[in-house]
N, C-alpha and C positions, 0 to 999 in steps of 0.2 A: 371087694367084688360084691356085686348085688345078686341076692338070691332071688330066684323067680319061683312063685308058688305054682301048684298044679293047674289051677283054674286059668291063670294068666297064660301059661304054656299051651294049654288046650285052645284058648281062644286064638293065640297067635297062629298055631298049627292050622286050626279050621279057617282062618282068614287066607293063609298061604295056600291051602288046599282048594279053597273056593276061586281064588285067582288062577291057579293052575287049571281047574276045572273049565274055567271060561275060554281057555285056549281052545278048547273043542269047537268054538264057533268058527275058527279060521277054516277049517276043513270044508264045511258045508257051504261057506260063502265062495271059496275057490271052486269047488265043485259045481254049484248051481250057476256061477257066472260062465264057467266053461261049457255047461250044458246048454245054456241060453244061447251063447254065441254059435255053437254048432247047429242048434235048431234054426237060427236065423240063416245060416250057410245053406241048411238043407232045404228051407222054404225058398230062398232065392234061387236055387237050382231047379226045384220042382214045385212051383206054386200050387199045384192041384193036390199036393199031399200036405197042405198045411194043417188040415183038421186033425190028422193022424200023427204028425210031428209034433204039434203043440200038445195034444192029449198025452202022448208018451213022455215029452219033456216035463209037463206038470207033475204026473205021477213020479218020475224020477226025482224031481226036485223035493217033492213032499217026503219022499224016502230019505234023501239025504239031509233034509232039515231035522229028522228026528234025532240024529246025533247031537246036534246043537242043543235041541230041546233037553236031551238027557243030561248034558253038561250043565245046562242052567239048572236043572232040577237038583243035581248033585251039589253045585255051588250054593243053592239056597238051603239045602238040607244041612250042608256043613256049617252055614252061618246060623240058622234059626232053630234047627231040630236037635241040638246038642242037650241031652238030659242032664248033664253035669252042671250046666250054667244055671 
């Protein structure tokens, strides 16, 4: 049976954790796609409200994207900011 030293275990756990953190990108992708689709429907029904709908959609998409960016930062932190390596 092979013994795994501590550094190798930490590297493996960090890589698995980084991969799991990148799953956080799925939520914003689905949410932003849904918001954009609903914005297109709203503009198609009332073209005169295009400016307000677009502005609201962009603000909502920017807020939704922050979770994906946080997930990316956590993944990078797990891979590169480990003090034991």
